[in-house]
A tleap script that builds the chain and sets N, CA, C and O, in Angstrom:
source leaprc.protein.ff14SB
mol = sequence {
  NMET LEU PRO MET ILE THR GLY PHE MET ASN
  TYR GLY GLN GLN THR LEU ARG ALA ALA ARG
  TYR ILE GLY GLN GLY PHE MET ILE THR LEU
  SER HIE THR ASN ARG LEU PRO VAL THR ILE
  GLN TYR PRO TYR GLU LYS LEU ILE THR SER
  GLU ARG PHE ARG GLY ARG ILE HIE PHE GLU
  PHE ASP LYS CYS ILE ALA CYS GLU VAL CYS
  VAL ARG VAL CYS PRO ILE ASP LEU PRO VAL
  VAL ASP TRP LYS LEU GLU THR ASN ILE ARG
  LYS LYS ASN ASP CYS LEU ILE THR VAL LEU
  ILE LEU GLU PHE VAL TYR PHE VAL VAL ILE
  VAL LEU SER ILE VAL GLN GLN ILE VAL CYS
  CGLN
}
set mol.1.N position { -41.433 57.885 -13.026 }
set mol.1.CA position { -41.893 56.790 -13.575 }
set mol.1.C position { -41.265 55.735 -14.537 }
set mol.1.O position { -41.591 54.561 -14.711 }
set mol.2.N position { -40.781 56.096 -14.819 }
set mol.2.CA position { -39.902 55.559 -15.956 }
set mol.2.C position { -38.199 54.690 -15.455 }
set mol.2.O position { -37.632 53.785 -16.066 }
set mol.3.N position { -37.740 55.420 -14.101 }
set mol.3.CA position { -36.852 54.507 -13.620 }
set mol.3.C position { -37.568 53.538 -12.927 }
set mol.3.O position { -37.175 52.375 -13.022 }
set mol.4.N position { -38.504 53.783 -12.275 }
set mol.4.CA position { -38.861 52.988 -11.559 }
set mol.4.C position { -39.401 51.475 -12.291 }
set mol.4.O position { -39.247 50.392 -11.726 }
set mol.5.N position { -40.071 51.640 -13.676 }
set mol.5.CA position { -40.315 50.515 -14.267 }
set mol.5.C position { -39.243 49.574 -14.682 }
set mol.5.O position { -39.224 48.345 -14.604 }
set mol.6.N position { -38.204 50.544 -15.218 }
set mol.6.CA position { -36.903 49.869 -15.738 }
set mol.6.C position { -36.182 49.047 -14.320 }
set mol.6.O position { -35.374 48.147 -14.552 }
set mol.7.N position { -36.370 49.248 -13.500 }
set mol.7.CA position { -35.693 48.610 -11.990 }
set mol.7.C position { -36.458 47.561 -12.059 }
set mol.7.O position { -35.802 46.554 -12.323 }
set mol.8.N position { -37.857 47.330 -11.900 }
set mol.8.CA position { -38.695 46.283 -11.673 }
set mol.8.C position { -38.261 45.715 -12.971 }
set mol.8.O position { -38.622 44.545 -13.099 }
set mol.9.N position { -37.689 46.126 -13.830 }
set mol.9.CA position { -37.493 45.553 -15.027 }
set mol.9.C position { -36.449 44.432 -15.129 }
set mol.9.O position { -36.600 43.243 -15.410 }
set mol.10.N position { -35.075 45.309 -14.747 }
set mol.10.CA position { -33.738 44.991 -14.174 }
set mol.10.C position { -33.924 44.170 -13.093 }
set mol.10.O position { -33.084 43.281 -12.952 }
set mol.11.N position { -35.143 44.270 -11.997 }
set mol.11.CA position { -34.822 42.986 -10.941 }
set mol.11.C position { -35.659 41.742 -11.439 }
set mol.11.O position { -35.581 40.586 -11.025 }
set mol.12.N position { -36.718 42.404 -12.716 }
set mol.12.CA position { -37.239 40.926 -13.092 }
set mol.12.C position { -35.775 40.057 -13.422 }
set mol.12.O position { -35.281 39.214 -12.672 }
set mol.13.N position { -35.438 40.332 -14.238 }
set mol.13.CA position { -34.014 39.773 -15.060 }
set mol.13.C position { -32.983 38.606 -14.103 }
set mol.13.O position { -32.522 37.464 -14.101 }
set mol.14.N position { -33.058 39.903 -13.336 }
set mol.14.CA position { -31.833 38.980 -11.850 }
set mol.14.C position { -32.433 38.181 -11.524 }
set mol.14.O position { -31.865 37.091 -11.599 }
set mol.15.N position { -33.456 38.166 -11.140 }
set mol.15.CA position { -34.204 36.981 -10.238 }
set mol.15.C position { -34.738 35.820 -11.493 }
set mol.15.O position { -34.957 34.719 -10.987 }
set mol.16.N position { -34.929 35.855 -12.667 }
set mol.16.CA position { -34.583 34.785 -13.457 }
set mol.16.C position { -33.384 34.234 -13.922 }
set mol.16.O position { -33.251 33.112 -14.409 }
set mol.17.N position { -32.473 35.121 -13.740 }
set mol.17.CA position { -31.329 34.816 -13.904 }
set mol.17.C position { -30.703 33.453 -12.900 }
set mol.17.O position { -30.269 32.334 -13.176 }
set mol.18.N position { -30.904 34.160 -11.719 }
set mol.18.CA position { -30.792 33.249 -10.255 }
set mol.18.C position { -31.305 32.272 -10.274 }
set mol.18.O position { -30.709 31.231 -9.996 }
set mol.19.N position { -32.514 32.311 -10.596 }
set mol.19.CA position { -33.287 30.873 -10.649 }
set mol.19.C position { -32.890 30.082 -11.538 }
set mol.19.O position { -33.249 28.914 -11.392 }
set mol.20.N position { -32.059 30.406 -12.706 }
set mol.20.CA position { -31.692 29.802 -13.986 }
set mol.20.C position { -30.154 28.911 -13.391 }
set mol.20.O position { -29.900 27.832 -13.927 }
set mol.21.N position { -29.657 29.196 -12.810 }
set mol.21.CA position { -28.137 29.337 -12.242 }
set mol.21.C position { -28.533 28.402 -10.942 }
set mol.21.O position { -27.658 27.608 -10.597 }
set mol.22.N position { -29.616 28.410 -10.274 }
set mol.22.CA position { -30.183 27.423 -9.439 }
set mol.22.C position { -30.616 26.181 -9.926 }
set mol.22.O position { -30.216 25.106 -9.479 }
set mol.23.N position { -31.308 26.292 -10.700 }
set mol.23.CA position { -31.410 25.068 -11.831 }
set mol.23.C position { -30.749 23.786 -12.123 }
set mol.23.O position { -30.917 22.588 -11.895 }
set mol.24.N position { -29.564 24.905 -12.989 }
set mol.24.CA position { -28.631 24.137 -13.572 }
set mol.24.C position { -27.745 23.754 -12.076 }
set mol.24.O position { -27.230 22.641 -12.182 }
set mol.25.N position { -27.541 24.229 -11.113 }
set mol.25.CA position { -26.896 23.441 -10.426 }
set mol.25.C position { -27.677 22.043 -9.711 }
set mol.25.O position { -27.104 20.960 -9.598 }
set mol.26.N position { -28.696 22.233 -9.388 }
set mol.26.CA position { -29.679 21.483 -9.082 }
set mol.26.C position { -30.183 20.510 -10.415 }
set mol.26.O position { -31.130 19.741 -10.256 }
set mol.27.N position { -29.540 20.596 -11.616 }
set mol.27.CA position { -29.462 19.413 -12.407 }
set mol.27.C position { -28.048 18.679 -12.360 }
set mol.27.O position { -27.826 17.473 -12.469 }
set mol.28.N position { -27.230 19.636 -12.186 }
set mol.28.CA position { -25.983 18.743 -11.708 }
set mol.28.C position { -26.068 17.734 -10.306 }
set mol.28.O position { -25.701 16.574 -10.122 }
set mol.29.N position { -26.446 18.311 -9.798 }
set mol.29.CA position { -26.544 17.771 -8.382 }
set mol.29.C position { -27.581 16.718 -8.586 }
set mol.29.O position { -27.458 15.859 -7.712 }
set mol.30.N position { -28.810 16.395 -9.625 }
set mol.30.CA position { -29.602 15.121 -9.474 }
set mol.30.C position { -28.756 14.563 -10.868 }
set mol.30.O position { -29.668 14.063 -11.527 }
set mol.31.N position { -27.368 14.371 -11.733 }
set mol.31.CA position { -27.061 13.940 -12.627 }
set mol.31.C position { -26.235 12.913 -11.460 }
set mol.31.O position { -26.261 11.684 -11.526 }
set mol.32.N position { -25.549 13.656 -10.455 }
set mol.32.CA position { -24.642 12.247 -9.917 }
set mol.32.C position { -25.357 11.299 -8.711 }
set mol.32.O position { -24.761 10.473 -8.020 }
set mol.33.N position { -26.727 11.626 -8.647 }
set mol.33.CA position { -27.369 10.184 -7.886 }
set mol.33.C position { -27.572 8.898 -8.709 }
set mol.33.O position { -27.926 7.896 -8.088 }
set mol.34.N position { -27.376 8.813 -10.115 }
set mol.34.CA position { -27.062 7.519 -10.809 }
set mol.34.C position { -25.983 7.016 -10.747 }
set mol.34.O position { -26.087 6.005 -11.440 }
set mol.35.N position { -24.711 7.082 -10.246 }
set mol.35.CA position { -23.555 6.924 -10.009 }
set mol.35.C position { -23.218 5.943 -9.105 }
set mol.35.O position { -23.748 6.143 -8.012 }
set mol.36.N position { -22.450 4.840 -9.162 }
set mol.36.CA position { -22.790 3.699 -8.359 }
set mol.36.C position { -21.662 4.236 -7.213 }
set mol.36.O position { -20.846 5.088 -7.563 }
set mol.37.N position { -21.646 3.684 -5.776 }
set mol.37.CA position { -20.882 3.913 -4.720 }
set mol.37.C position { -19.574 3.860 -5.136 }
set mol.37.O position { -19.251 3.144 -6.084 }
set mol.38.N position { -18.751 4.564 -4.510 }
set mol.38.CA position { -17.060 4.150 -4.571 }
set mol.38.C position { -16.501 3.588 -3.478 }
set mol.38.O position { -15.399 3.047 -3.569 }
set mol.39.N position { -17.150 3.638 -2.357 }
set mol.39.CA position { -16.742 3.350 -0.815 }
set mol.39.C position { -16.530 1.381 -1.206 }
set mol.39.O position { -17.149 0.444 -1.712 }
set mol.40.N position { -15.326 1.677 -0.597 }
set mol.40.CA position { -14.799 0.110 -0.356 }
set mol.40.C position { -14.407 -0.454 0.952 }
set mol.40.O position { -13.511 0.328 1.270 }
set mol.41.N position { -14.491 -1.204 1.794 }
set mol.41.CA position { -14.271 -1.957 2.724 }
set mol.41.C position { -12.889 -2.361 2.997 }
set mol.41.O position { -12.365 -3.392 2.574 }
set mol.42.N position { -12.315 -1.429 3.771 }
set mol.42.CA position { -10.400 -1.594 3.466 }
set mol.42.C position { -10.481 -2.946 4.330 }
set mol.42.O position { -10.775 -3.824 3.520 }
set mol.43.N position { -10.383 -3.372 5.298 }
set mol.43.CA position { -9.413 -4.625 5.160 }
set mol.43.C position { -9.781 -5.417 4.198 }
set mol.43.O position { -9.007 -6.270 3.763 }
set mol.44.N position { -10.910 -5.268 3.762 }
set mol.44.CA position { -11.591 -7.220 2.801 }
set mol.44.C position { -11.115 -6.087 1.573 }
set mol.44.O position { -9.893 -6.096 1.420 }
set mol.45.N position { -11.456 -5.637 1.154 }
set mol.45.CA position { -10.806 -4.941 -0.379 }
set mol.45.C position { -9.899 -3.893 -0.198 }
set mol.45.O position { -9.906 -3.090 0.735 }
set mol.46.N position { -9.146 -3.940 -1.102 }
set mol.46.CA position { -8.442 -2.438 -1.128 }
set mol.46.C position { -8.454 -2.093 -2.634 }
set mol.46.O position { -9.028 -2.683 -3.549 }
set mol.47.N position { -7.625 -0.915 -2.662 }
set mol.47.CA position { -8.261 0.243 -3.890 }
set mol.47.C position { -6.991 -0.374 -5.045 }
set mol.47.O position { -6.030 -0.964 -4.552 }
set mol.48.N position { -7.057 -0.224 -6.316 }
set mol.48.CA position { -5.826 -0.649 -7.177 }
set mol.48.C position { -5.201 0.394 -7.615 }
set mol.48.O position { -5.808 1.048 -8.463 }
set mol.49.N position { -4.253 0.728 -7.325 }
set mol.49.CA position { -3.427 1.981 -7.966 }
set mol.49.C position { -2.897 1.741 -8.874 }
set mol.49.O position { -2.969 0.574 -9.260 }
set mol.50.N position { -2.218 2.577 -9.550 }
set mol.50.CA position { -1.498 2.520 -11.003 }
set mol.50.C position { 0.002 2.333 -10.443 }
set mol.50.O position { 0.431 2.805 -9.390 }
set mol.51.N position { 0.762 1.482 -11.443 }
set mol.51.CA position { 2.024 1.618 -11.016 }
set mol.51.C position { 3.043 2.587 -10.720 }
set mol.51.O position { 4.136 2.245 -10.270 }
set mol.52.N position { 2.706 3.876 -10.972 }
set mol.52.CA position { 3.919 4.915 -10.725 }
set mol.52.C position { 2.810 5.500 -9.567 }
set mol.52.O position { 3.009 6.615 -9.086 }
set mol.53.N position { 2.133 5.035 -9.326 }
set mol.53.CA position { 1.463 6.166 -7.598 }
set mol.53.C position { 2.904 5.966 -6.472 }
set mol.53.O position { 3.563 4.941 -6.297 }
set mol.54.N position { 3.054 7.089 -5.941 }
set mol.54.CA position { 4.145 6.825 -5.282 }
set mol.54.C position { 3.620 8.125 -3.913 }
set mol.54.O position { 4.434 8.809 -3.294 }
set mol.55.N position { 2.513 8.162 -3.773 }
set mol.55.CA position { 1.739 8.692 -2.775 }
set mol.55.C position { 1.945 10.358 -2.969 }
set mol.55.O position { 2.477 11.166 -3.730 }
set mol.56.N position { 1.287 10.300 -1.957 }
set mol.56.CA position { 1.129 12.239 -1.765 }
set mol.56.C position { 2.604 12.975 -1.517 }
set mol.56.O position { 3.337 12.854 -0.535 }
set mol.57.N position { 2.797 13.734 -2.653 }
set mol.57.CA position { 4.048 14.554 -2.159 }
set mol.57.C position { 3.998 15.799 -1.007 }
set mol.57.O position { 3.673 16.962 -1.243 }
set mol.58.N position { 4.375 15.284 0.193 }
set mol.58.CA position { 4.395 16.318 1.710 }
set mol.58.C position { 6.105 16.541 1.393 }
set mol.58.O position { 6.957 15.922 0.755 }
set mol.59.N position { 6.061 18.082 2.417 }
set mol.59.CA position { 7.383 18.141 2.430 }
set mol.59.C position { 7.262 19.391 3.598 }
set mol.59.O position { 6.893 20.563 3.518 }
set mol.60.N position { 7.723 18.608 4.631 }
set mol.60.CA position { 7.854 20.109 6.204 }
set mol.60.C position { 9.259 20.475 6.180 }
set mol.60.O position { 10.258 19.855 6.545 }
set mol.61.N position { 9.100 21.678 5.643 }
set mol.61.CA position { 10.475 22.798 5.920 }
set mol.61.C position { 11.333 22.529 6.722 }
set mol.61.O position { 12.482 22.172 6.463 }
set mol.62.N position { 10.568 22.762 8.371 }
set mol.62.CA position { 10.979 22.514 9.778 }
set mol.62.C position { 11.663 21.191 9.820 }
set mol.62.O position { 12.756 21.283 10.380 }
set mol.63.N position { 11.352 19.912 9.382 }
set mol.63.CA position { 11.621 18.679 9.672 }
set mol.63.C position { 13.011 18.426 8.624 }
set mol.63.O position { 13.599 17.375 8.879 }
set mol.64.N position { 13.449 19.034 7.786 }
set mol.64.CA position { 14.502 19.081 6.259 }
set mol.64.C position { 15.635 18.782 7.079 }
set mol.64.O position { 15.930 19.672 7.877 }
set mol.65.N position { 16.357 17.734 7.082 }
set mol.65.CA position { 18.057 18.089 7.738 }
set mol.65.C position { 18.814 17.649 6.088 }
set mol.65.O position { 19.975 17.242 6.077 }
set mol.66.N position { 18.038 17.785 4.801 }
set mol.66.CA position { 18.794 17.868 3.971 }
set mol.66.C position { 19.789 16.808 3.829 }
set mol.66.O position { 20.988 16.843 3.553 }
set mol.67.N position { 18.914 15.778 4.112 }
set mol.67.CA position { 19.784 14.472 3.402 }
set mol.67.C position { 19.802 13.660 2.170 }
set mol.67.O position { 20.247 12.587 1.763 }
set mol.68.N position { 18.900 14.983 1.643 }
set mol.68.CA position { 18.666 14.304 0.094 }
set mol.68.C position { 18.426 13.189 -0.670 }
set mol.68.O position { 18.873 12.758 -1.733 }
set mol.69.N position { 17.287 12.688 0.447 }
set mol.69.CA position { 16.644 11.354 0.078 }
set mol.69.C position { 15.643 11.658 -1.016 }
set mol.69.O position { 15.759 11.102 -2.108 }
set mol.70.N position { 14.541 12.622 -0.743 }
set mol.70.CA position { 13.871 13.080 -1.811 }
set mol.70.C position { 14.544 13.517 -3.183 }
set mol.70.O position { 13.737 13.820 -4.062 }
set mol.71.N position { 15.846 13.595 -3.497 }
set mol.71.CA position { 16.480 13.704 -4.213 }
set mol.71.C position { 16.948 12.795 -5.167 }
set mol.71.O position { 16.930 12.956 -6.387 }
set mol.72.N position { 17.537 11.447 -4.296 }
set mol.72.CA position { 17.570 10.591 -4.916 }
set mol.72.C position { 16.366 9.716 -5.153 }
set mol.72.O position { 16.442 9.120 -6.227 }
set mol.73.N position { 15.447 9.507 -4.564 }
set mol.73.CA position { 14.426 8.894 -4.979 }
set mol.73.C position { 13.402 9.734 -6.175 }
set mol.73.O position { 12.761 9.104 -7.017 }
set mol.74.N position { 13.387 10.935 -6.095 }
set mol.74.CA position { 12.596 11.442 -6.962 }
set mol.74.C position { 12.377 10.855 -8.462 }
set mol.74.O position { 13.266 11.244 -9.219 }
set mol.75.N position { 11.791 10.344 -8.836 }
set mol.75.CA position { 11.684 9.892 -10.129 }
set mol.75.C position { 12.224 10.590 -11.350 }
set mol.75.O position { 13.005 10.079 -12.153 }
set mol.76.N position { 11.738 11.787 -11.409 }
set mol.76.CA position { 12.177 12.353 -12.839 }
set mol.76.C position { 13.226 13.559 -12.439 }
set mol.76.O position { 13.393 14.546 -13.156 }
set mol.77.N position { 13.933 13.329 -11.147 }
set mol.77.CA position { 15.126 14.027 -10.680 }
set mol.77.C position { 14.750 15.576 -10.453 }
set mol.77.O position { 15.584 16.258 -11.049 }
set mol.78.N position { 13.717 16.434 -9.751 }
set mol.78.CA position { 13.549 17.306 -10.093 }
set mol.78.C position { 13.859 18.422 -8.582 }
set mol.78.O position { 14.058 19.630 -8.710 }
set mol.79.N position { 13.842 17.820 -7.442 }
set mol.79.CA position { 14.072 18.565 -6.195 }
set mol.79.C position { 15.137 18.402 -6.238 }
set mol.79.O position { 15.739 17.402 -6.630 }
set mol.80.N position { 15.831 20.088 -5.539 }
set mol.80.CA position { 16.540 20.519 -5.856 }
set mol.80.C position { 17.174 21.203 -4.340 }
set mol.80.O position { 16.391 22.061 -3.934 }
set mol.81.N position { 18.179 21.059 -3.580 }
set mol.81.CA position { 18.565 20.939 -2.245 }
set mol.81.C position { 20.093 21.835 -1.873 }
set mol.81.O position { 21.228 21.467 -2.175 }
set mol.82.N position { 19.868 22.559 -1.448 }
set mol.82.CA position { 21.280 23.588 -1.390 }
set mol.82.C position { 21.117 23.822 -0.161 }
set mol.82.O position { 20.144 24.362 0.367 }
set mol.83.N position { 22.629 23.185 0.621 }
set mol.83.CA position { 22.523 24.078 2.324 }
set mol.83.C position { 24.067 23.978 2.161 }
set mol.83.O position { 24.843 23.574 1.295 }
set mol.84.N position { 24.160 24.600 3.548 }
set mol.84.CA position { 25.242 25.204 3.423 }
set mol.84.C position { 25.643 24.348 5.240 }
set mol.84.O position { 24.773 24.357 6.111 }
set mol.85.N position { 27.255 23.602 5.527 }
set mol.85.CA position { 27.201 23.012 6.531 }
set mol.85.C position { 28.513 23.604 7.196 }
set mol.85.O position { 29.653 23.840 6.795 }
set mol.86.N position { 27.760 23.748 8.522 }
set mol.86.CA position { 29.143 24.670 9.854 }
set mol.86.C position { 29.990 23.826 9.990 }
set mol.86.O position { 29.661 22.827 10.629 }
set mol.87.N position { 30.657 23.866 9.730 }
set mol.87.CA position { 32.231 23.189 10.194 }
set mol.87.C position { 32.247 22.616 11.712 }
set mol.87.O position { 32.516 21.442 11.967 }
set mol.88.N position { 31.906 23.651 12.743 }
set mol.88.CA position { 31.934 23.139 14.439 }
set mol.88.C position { 30.682 22.706 15.009 }
set mol.88.O position { 30.641 22.602 16.235 }
set mol.89.N position { 29.605 22.423 14.302 }
set mol.89.CA position { 28.491 22.066 15.129 }
set mol.89.C position { 28.318 21.113 13.444 }
set mol.89.O position { 27.109 20.959 13.269 }
set mol.90.N position { 28.733 20.790 12.833 }
set mol.90.CA position { 28.188 19.470 11.521 }
set mol.90.C position { 26.581 19.246 11.796 }
set mol.90.O position { 26.079 18.128 11.917 }
set mol.91.N position { 25.944 20.330 11.866 }
set mol.91.CA position { 24.595 20.193 11.309 }
set mol.91.C position { 24.128 21.483 9.962 }
set mol.91.O position { 24.567 22.626 9.835 }
set mol.92.N position { 23.327 20.909 9.303 }
set mol.92.CA position { 22.949 21.851 8.558 }
set mol.92.C position { 22.689 23.211 8.918 }
set mol.92.O position { 22.452 23.350 10.118 }
set mol.93.N position { 22.653 24.679 7.950 }
set mol.93.CA position { 22.219 25.719 8.610 }
set mol.93.C position { 21.170 26.147 7.813 }
set mol.93.O position { 20.193 26.713 8.303 }
set mol.94.N position { 21.316 25.866 6.293 }
set mol.94.CA position { 20.783 26.287 5.745 }
set mol.94.C position { 19.896 25.371 4.684 }
set mol.94.O position { 20.630 24.573 4.101 }
set mol.95.N position { 18.693 25.294 4.338 }
set mol.95.CA position { 18.195 24.023 3.614 }
set mol.95.C position { 17.127 24.911 2.931 }
set mol.95.O position { 16.329 25.584 3.585 }
set mol.96.N position { 17.152 24.878 1.692 }
set mol.96.CA position { 16.365 25.807 0.363 }
set mol.96.C position { 16.134 25.012 -0.712 }
set mol.96.O position { 16.825 24.883 -1.722 }
set mol.97.N position { 14.940 24.400 -0.369 }
set mol.97.CA position { 14.093 24.033 -1.369 }
set mol.97.C position { 13.655 24.853 -2.237 }
set mol.97.O position { 13.207 25.884 -1.737 }
set mol.98.N position { 13.599 24.772 -3.667 }
set mol.98.CA position { 12.933 25.923 -4.680 }
set mol.98.C position { 11.498 25.624 -4.331 }
set mol.98.O position { 11.133 24.449 -4.302 }
set mol.99.N position { 10.681 26.578 -4.072 }
set mol.99.CA position { 9.318 26.304 -4.332 }
set mol.99.C position { 8.384 26.613 -5.504 }
set mol.99.O position { 7.165 26.781 -5.499 }
set mol.100.N position { 9.229 26.643 -6.469 }
set mol.100.CA position { 9.157 26.489 -8.142 }
set mol.100.C position { 9.408 25.530 -8.493 }
set mol.100.O position { 8.770 25.409 -9.539 }
set mol.101.N position { 9.995 24.604 -8.314 }
set mol.101.CA position { 10.731 23.573 -9.004 }
set mol.101.C position { 9.270 22.346 -7.955 }
set mol.101.O position { 8.586 21.512 -8.549 }
set mol.102.N position { 9.168 22.627 -6.343 }
set mol.102.CA position { 7.792 21.943 -5.852 }
set mol.102.C position { 6.846 21.922 -6.295 }
set mol.102.O position { 6.255 20.844 -6.344 }
set mol.103.N position { 6.100 23.400 -6.964 }
set mol.103.CA position { 5.349 23.241 -7.468 }
set mol.103.C position { 5.291 22.774 -9.355 }
set mol.103.O position { 4.332 22.636 -10.114 }
set mol.104.N position { 6.318 22.682 -9.504 }
set mol.104.CA position { 6.290 22.135 -10.834 }
set mol.104.C position { 6.508 20.441 -10.785 }
set mol.104.O position { 6.463 19.797 -11.833 }
set mol.105.N position { 6.714 19.880 -9.663 }
set mol.105.CA position { 6.389 18.344 -9.458 }
set mol.105.C position { 5.149 18.048 -9.164 }
set mol.105.O position { 4.629 16.933 -9.203 }
set mol.106.N position { 4.595 19.218 -8.820 }
set mol.106.CA position { 3.015 18.740 -8.633 }
set mol.106.C position { 1.933 18.671 -9.632 }
set mol.106.O position { 0.871 18.070 -9.794 }
set mol.107.N position { 2.982 19.934 -10.494 }
set mol.107.CA position { 2.059 19.925 -12.235 }
set mol.107.C position { 2.374 19.005 -12.726 }
set mol.107.O position { 1.385 18.450 -13.205 }
set mol.108.N position { 3.659 18.234 -12.980 }
set mol.108.CA position { 3.837 16.818 -13.876 }
set mol.108.C position { 3.074 16.023 -13.161 }
set mol.108.O position { 2.462 15.316 -13.962 }
set mol.109.N position { 2.779 15.758 -12.070 }
set mol.109.CA position { 2.367 14.365 -11.666 }
set mol.109.C position { 1.110 14.811 -11.639 }
set mol.109.O position { 0.709 13.898 -10.917 }
set mol.110.N position { -0.012 15.563 -11.854 }
set mol.110.CA position { -0.903 15.966 -12.550 }
set mol.110.C position { -1.155 15.408 -13.538 }
set mol.110.O position { -1.732 14.323 -13.606 }
set mol.111.N position { -0.539 16.439 -14.967 }
set mol.111.CA position { -0.292 16.163 -16.185 }
set mol.111.C position { -0.122 15.128 -16.291 }
set mol.111.O position { -1.064 14.739 -16.982 }
set mol.112.N position { 0.891 13.785 -15.917 }
set mol.112.CA position { 1.296 12.447 -16.378 }
set mol.112.C position { -0.060 11.244 -15.586 }
set mol.112.O position { -0.076 10.065 -15.941 }
set mol.113.N position { -0.951 11.711 -14.669 }
set mol.113.CA position { -1.818 11.166 -14.247 }
set mol.113.C position { -3.485 11.374 -15.316 }
set mol.113.O position { -4.426 10.596 -15.478 }
set mol.114.N position { -3.228 12.751 -15.845 }
set mol.114.CA position { -4.112 12.607 -16.762 }
set mol.114.C position { -3.728 12.195 -17.899 }
set mol.114.O position { -4.598 11.655 -18.582 }
set mol.115.N position { -2.422 12.296 -18.442 }
set mol.115.CA position { -2.082 11.997 -20.216 }
set mol.115.C position { -2.409 10.338 -19.587 }
set mol.115.O position { -3.266 9.766 -20.261 }
set mol.116.N position { -1.930 9.623 -18.575 }
set mol.116.CA position { -2.262 8.323 -18.341 }
set mol.116.C position { -3.609 7.613 -18.142 }
set mol.116.O position { -3.733 6.392 -18.240 }
set mol.117.N position { -4.654 8.502 -17.842 }
set mol.117.CA position { -5.830 8.268 -17.514 }
set mol.117.C position { -6.488 8.228 -19.275 }
set mol.117.O position { -7.111 7.349 -19.871 }
set mol.118.N position { -6.115 9.301 -19.612 }
set mol.118.CA position { -6.733 9.256 -21.714 }
set mol.118.C position { -6.131 8.206 -21.947 }
set mol.118.O position { -6.880 7.230 -21.907 }
set mol.119.N position { -4.639 7.885 -22.272 }
set mol.119.CA position { -4.190 6.542 -22.767 }
set mol.119.C position { -4.950 5.229 -21.992 }
set mol.119.O position { -5.562 4.547 -22.813 }
set mol.120.N position { -4.994 5.006 -21.375 }
set mol.120.CA position { -5.864 4.094 -20.739 }
set mol.120.C position { -7.190 3.584 -21.114 }
set mol.120.O position { -7.638 2.441 -21.030 }
set mol.121.N position { -7.979 5.191 -21.751 }
set mol.121.CA position { -9.369 4.258 -22.213 }
set mol.121.C position { -9.632 4.201 -23.475 }
set mol.121.O position { -10.602 3.558 -23.875 }
savepdb mol mol.pdb
quit
């Protein structure tokens, strides 16, 4: 009889915990109802971007021709392109952009945008 009672108590505690979590989520949803809309009418209104905005960092490994434009354009000189040139074909044979460095670029961009938001406020 005692295990059955403790089972009902555990069930009741789990039910109350689930109801509390649902209530917390609902309160977060309700807190977003007071926000102003952020939609803009594109041809007539334009978003104000920061001076350092350079667009989304996008890299397609299959389309890379090792021209090193990304290395020259990068403001913090992080992309590293290592490639080998076949002498008979004059095309790139292998282009390796270090994934770790690309991930670091993403991290630096995120950190810089957060710091800029904190400083500008």
